C-alpha positions as CSV (number, residue, x, y, z in Angstrom):
1,M,183.6,87.1,97.5
2,D,183.2,86.7,100.6
3,P,182.9,90.2,102.4
4,L,185.6,89.1,105.1
5,V,188.5,88.1,102.7
6,L,187.9,91.0,100.7
7,N,188.2,93.5,103.3
8,A,191.2,91.5,104.9
9,L,192.5,91.7,101.0
10,I,191.9,95.2,101.2
11,L,193.7,95.9,104.5
12,I,196.6,94.0,103.3
13,M,196.7,95.8,99.6
14,G,196.6,99.2,101.4
15,T,199.9,98.6,103.7
16,L,201.2,97.0,100.5
17,A,200.6,100.4,98.6
18,G,202.4,101.7,101.6
19,V,205.5,99.7,101.2
20,A,205.7,100.5,98.1
21,A,205.6,104.4,98.6
22,G,208.0,104.3,100.9
23,V,211.0,102.1,99.0
24,L,210.0,103.5,95.3
25,P,210.7,107.3,94.0
26,F,208.6,108.4,97.5
27,R,210.9,107.2,99.7
28,K,212.5,110.9,99.4
29,W,209.7,111.9,101.2
30,G,210.7,114.3,103.7
31,E,210.2,113.4,107.9
32,G,207.4,116.1,107.7
33,L,205.3,114.9,105.1
34,V,205.5,111.2,107.1
35,D,204.3,113.3,110.0
36,L,201.3,114.6,108.0
37,G,200.5,111.3,106.9
38,L,200.7,109.4,110.5
39,G,198.4,112.3,111.7
40,F,195.7,111.4,109.3
41,T,196.6,107.6,110.3
42,G,195.6,109.4,113.7
43,G,192.3,110.9,112.6
44,V,191.1,107.7,111.1
45,M,191.9,105.3,113.8
46,L,190.3,107.5,116.4
47,V,187.2,107.9,114.1
48,A,186.6,104.7,113.1
49,S,187.0,103.4,116.5
50,F,183.9,105.0,117.4
51,T,181.4,105.3,114.5
52,S,182.4,101.4,113.3
53,L,182.6,100.2,116.7
54,I,181.6,101.7,120.0
55,L,178.8,104.1,119.1
56,P,177.2,101.2,117.5
57,A,178.0,98.8,119.6
58,V,176.5,101.0,122.8
59,E,173.7,101.6,120.9
60,R,172.8,97.7,120.8
61,W,174.2,96.5,123.6
62,G,174.7,99.1,126.3
63,F,177.1,101.0,128.1
64,W,178.7,98.0,130.2
65,Q,179.3,95.6,128.1
66,V,181.2,97.7,125.3
67,G,182.7,99.5,128.3
68,L,184.3,96.4,129.7
69,G,185.6,95.5,126.1
70,I,186.8,99.3,125.9
71,A,189.1,98.4,129.4
72,G,189.8,95.3,128.1
73,G,191.2,96.6,124.6
74,V,193.5,98.9,126.1
75,A,194.9,96.4,128.6
76,F,195.2,93.7,125.9
77,I,197.5,96.3,123.6
78,R,199.1,97.5,127.0
79,L,199.9,93.6,127.5
80,L,201.6,93.2,124.4
81,D,203.8,96.5,125.1
82,V,205.2,95.2,128.5
83,L,205.8,91.5,127.0
84,L,207.0,92.0,123.2
85,P,210.3,93.9,122.7
86,H,210.1,96.6,120.2
87,E,211.2,100.2,119.7
88,H,209.5,103.6,118.3
89,L,211.8,106.0,116.5
90,V,211.3,108.8,119.4
91,K,210.3,107.1,122.9
92,G,213.1,104.1,122.3
93,Y,213.1,100.6,123.5
94,E,209.7,99.1,125.2
95,G,209.1,96.0,126.9
96,P,210.9,93.3,128.7
97,A,214.6,95.2,130.1
98,V,216.0,91.9,129.6
99,L,216.1,91.8,126.1
100,A,217.0,95.5,125.5
101,G,220.1,94.6,123.2
102,K,219.2,91.3,122.2
103,L,217.5,91.9,119.1
104,K,218.1,93.8,116.0
105,K,216.7,97.5,115.9
106,S,215.1,96.4,112.4
107,W,213.1,93.5,113.9
108,L,212.2,95.9,117.2
109,I,210.6,98.5,114.9
110,A,208.9,95.5,113.1
111,L,207.1,94.2,116.4
112,A,206.2,98.2,117.2
113,I,204.4,98.1,113.7
114,T,202.8,94.5,114.7
115,I,201.3,95.9,117.7
116,H,200.0,98.8,115.8
117,N,198.3,96.8,113.5
118,I,196.4,94.3,115.3
119,P,194.2,96.5,116.3
120,E,193.3,97.6,112.8
121,G,192.9,94.4,111.8
122,L,190.2,93.7,114.7
123,A,188.6,96.6,113.5
124,V,187.5,95.2,110.4
125,G,186.9,91.9,111.5
126,V,184.7,93.0,113.8
127,S,183.0,95.4,112.0
128,T,182.8,93.0,109.2
129,I,181.0,90.5,111.5
130,Y,178.4,92.8,112.9
131,N,177.5,94.4,109.8
132,A,179.2,93.9,106.2
133,E,178.6,97.0,104.7
134,L,180.2,98.8,107.9
135,G,183.2,96.5,107.4
136,F,183.9,97.5,104.0
137,V,184.0,101.3,104.7
138,T,186.2,100.3,107.9
139,A,188.3,98.1,105.7
140,L,188.5,101.3,103.1
141,A,189.4,103.9,105.4
142,I,192.2,101.8,107.4
143,A,193.6,100.9,104.0
144,I,193.8,104.5,102.8
145,Q,195.9,105.3,106.1
146,D,197.9,101.9,105.6
147,V,199.7,103.8,102.7
148,P,201.1,107.0,104.7
149,E,201.7,104.3,107.6
150,G,202.9,101.7,105.6
151,A,205.3,103.9,104.4
152,A,206.7,104.9,107.7
153,V,207.5,101.6,108.5
154,V,210.3,101.0,106.0
155,M,211.5,104.3,105.4
156,P,213.5,104.7,108.9
157,L,215.0,101.2,107.7
158,L,216.2,102.8,104.2
159,R,218.5,105.0,106.5
160,F,220.6,101.9,107.0
161,R,220.5,101.0,103.4
162,L,218.0,97.7,104.8
163,L,216.0,97.0,101.4
164,K,215.1,93.8,101.9
165,T,214.4,94.0,105.3
166,A,212.3,96.8,104.8
167,V,209.9,95.0,102.3
168,L,209.9,91.5,104.0
169,I,208.9,93.6,107.6
170,G,206.3,95.4,105.4
171,V,205.1,92.1,104.2
172,I,205.0,91.1,107.7
173,S,203.0,94.0,108.8
174,A,200.5,93.4,105.8
175,V,200.0,89.8,106.4
176,V,199.3,90.5,110.6
177,E,196.7,93.1,110.1
178,G,194.9,91.0,107.2
179,G,195.2,87.7,109.5
180,A,194.0,89.6,112.6
181,A,190.7,90.7,110.7
182,L,190.1,87.0,109.6
183,A,191.2,85.6,113.3
184,S,188.3,87.6,115.0
185,A,185.5,87.4,112.6
186,L,186.5,83.7,112.7
187,F,185.7,83.9,116.6
188,L,183.0,86.2,117.0
189,S,181.1,83.8,114.2
190,A,181.7,80.8,116.5
191,V,181.0,83.4,119.8
192,P,178.4,85.4,118.5
193,L,177.2,86.5,122.1
194,A,180.5,88.1,122.4
195,M,180.0,90.8,119.6
196,G,179.5,94.1,122.0
197,A,182.3,93.6,124.2
198,A,184.6,92.4,121.1
199,M,183.6,95.8,119.5
200,G,184.6,97.5,122.3
201,L,187.4,96.0,122.6
202,A,188.7,96.6,119.3
203,G,187.9,100.5,119.8
204,G,189.4,100.3,122.8
205,A,192.7,99.0,121.4
206,M,192.9,101.4,118.5
207,M,192.2,104.3,120.8
208,Y,195.3,103.1,122.9
209,V,197.5,102.7,119.9
210,T,196.4,106.7,118.4
211,A,196.6,108.4,121.9
212,A,199.7,106.1,123.8
213,E,202.0,104.7,120.9
214,L,200.6,106.9,117.5
215,Y,200.6,110.6,118.6
216,P,204.0,110.8,121.4
217,D,206.2,109.6,118.3
218,I,204.6,112.3,115.6
219,Y,204.1,115.3,118.9
220,A,207.7,114.7,119.9
221,E,209.4,118.0,121.2
222,D,211.7,118.9,118.6
223,K,209.1,118.5,115.8
224,R,206.6,120.6,113.9
225,K,203.2,120.7,115.4
226,D,201.1,121.9,112.5
227,L,201.9,119.1,109.8
228,P,200.3,116.0,111.9
229,T,197.6,118.2,112.8
230,Y,196.7,119.0,109.4
231,G,196.8,115.4,108.9
232,F,195.0,114.5,111.8
233,V,192.0,116.8,110.7
234,A,192.0,115.3,107.4
235,G,191.9,111.8,108.7
236,V,189.2,112.6,110.9
237,L,187.2,114.2,107.7
238,T,187.9,111.2,105.6
239,M,186.3,109.2,108.0
240,L,183.5,110.9,108.5
241,Y,182.9,111.4,104.5
242,L,183.0,107.5,104.2
243,D,180.7,106.9,106.8
244,V,178.3,109.8,105.5
245,A,178.8,108.4,101.7
246,M,178.6,104.8,102.5
247,S,175.2,104.6,104.7
248,S,173.3,107.4,102.3
């Protein structure tokens, strides 16, 4: 099987496994366990942004091309934040003020998750074109963290007894992530000179999502701080282990 197709399928299966975990018996997980899983997600994303994208790109293309790519990735996700109406569980509504209250809460949550998933797909697509082995490591790591992330997507919707909507949103988020991987890889196949900047862009986008979107939700004032921190450390160690194991 083509490495790109395989890695896109790995991403999709990881997210769908998370959806199943949220819908089936595991839906009774407490909020603390979800925060533990999301902390793990952030640890994987942060390390992957450096080990799979930024550091290899800087070593080959230098600081300026990659640095501009990182800035572009941050600007890209920030632009999506401003233009797309979406809702975070803690931060609440974000996006155009004129659209506030015009869309159902479930679909606003879905759009927030879509914004999260695009950088993950970009990371896998870009790293796969750069190096198939590195792309596989990145896809595997992100698929693992997609399990708690996928569960976190559907569980809030189940509180409103929106089972079908929760499953549909989970499937859409999986397809968006896999599609982003394919689209970014196809673009780089056509424009290989953009590789360094693209690796920086994908890394910057994941850094932004982790710092500005994910952690403000799980480190809210009324939440425990230890569980997401333990999850973060576990995510860092998991990504580092996969990097070492696959490169040895």
